[in-house]
C-alpha positions, 0 to 999 in steps of 0.5 A: 479483468486484468489484475496486472499493472506494468510500469516502466520498471514494476508489476503490480499484481496478485500474490503468487504461492512462491511469494510467501516468504518475501511477503512474510518478511515484509510483514514482519520487518521492524523498520516497516512496522515503524510506519505501517500498521501490522500486527505483531504475529506471535507464530509463523503460522499466523504469519502464513495465515495472514499471507493466505488471506492477502493472497486471496484478496489479491485475486478478489474483486471486493478488495484491492490488494497487490503485490509490487515486484521488481525483476520478478522479486516481491518488493512491496505491496499496496491494499485497501484500507477502506472502500466506500462510495467511490472512495478507496483509501490505500496503504502501501510498503516498499521494502527498506532495501528498495527505499528512495529509488522511486518505486513507491511513486511509480507505483502509486501513479499507476495505481491511482490511474488504475483506480480512477479507470475502474471508477472510484472518484477519489483516492486517499492515503494516510501516513504518520506525520513523522514519515516524510518519504511517504508524504513526499510520494503522495504529493509526488503523485499529485495527492494534496493534504485534506482536512481529516487527520487522526490520532492513532495508538499504535504499538503504545505510541500515539502517532498523528496521521495526516491524509492526502487525497486525489480525485478523478480529473484532478491529476 
């Protein structure tokens, strides 16, 4: 099965060993951690261990985990949060230095198309209510707000989370 998606500007594909430093930068970036739930890694070894786990997931058929690359450089990632019964919930991150350039929308549109081809009938994503950029990305990609909402305690702060979804045949 082909695990590489090419868009106009991006490649979405499994992680390589050479991505370790860039991925750890994403996983420990304070700005990213404001809106994407990532554990705090107490040691570099724990961050490396998480990279190795995500790298293995990126080659697995049990998970959807891919790096987002611009000119061969890792600038973000997209991953499954939950998979079940033809529905997949995604999370995604773009490095703050590459925000507001349309990369998240370009990636998400391509990933939605791929996941529909793989047989999923609904793709869901969530965002904290104050993450207007991510909500805009989901809307741009044809996702509509659904009834599901959550209050999530993250880093000792309660965040209200909205969910958006797109169903096969509605994009």
